[in-house]
C-alpha angles and dihedrals in degrees: 000000000000088000091065109028134039099228132144119272095254095055117103138170120264107223121343147264117212119236094265096048131087140194142055119023119171114216118196149145091216108114092189092055091047094051093044096052093045095049108098090208091075096062095204116181122256117188121203130188107211129192109206133188112253134018105301117231132219088239090058091048090050091050090050091050094052095046129262136225116254136159120255117181091343093307130109112251131179114214122233116258109273142179114267131176141159113257116214114211100330116193108248125161118243114276122235111237093025121231117257112281125208115182093205095050117070124213136206138201123229135180117225121187111195133180095199132055117207120170111286088345099151092050091049092047096053092045091051091060092046102263113103117211116252100173129013125194125179099218100180149352110212103313099341111098141166096239111147092006121120123216109286094017119126134206118204118218130185118239088254094051090046095049092046093050092045093045093237123153109197114227 
């Protein structure tokens, strides 16, 4: 992280984004916040904007909403129901390096709102309904989003702002 951002030594990311993913990453030194967001019992919303290969169908959207079967650590897992919708022309900054482009194969954008976060879950979900992920952007966690931020930009929030936007009440 120190290679990309000028942050104090005790600041660390909450959660993760894999190498091929983009978007919101919360950096903090707040251990309670970290434990809260990583605890699956809290079911906080995570919204992803996903560019998929092919023209997404309403049937695929309905399957995603109901939950799909994927493999996690070699075991069969059925995802929790989620919110899924087709996104029409979302504004997303160009990616560097760009995703592969094939003139003869269309692509689509969808929005997925999950309350769980298994390893590479979104990619596995879209593949399971026949639409492999090309680009994956975590757009928001609860009410914190990346609207109006460019790649690499940071927004500093106070603990109070962070807890309010994440719907956390400290005990």
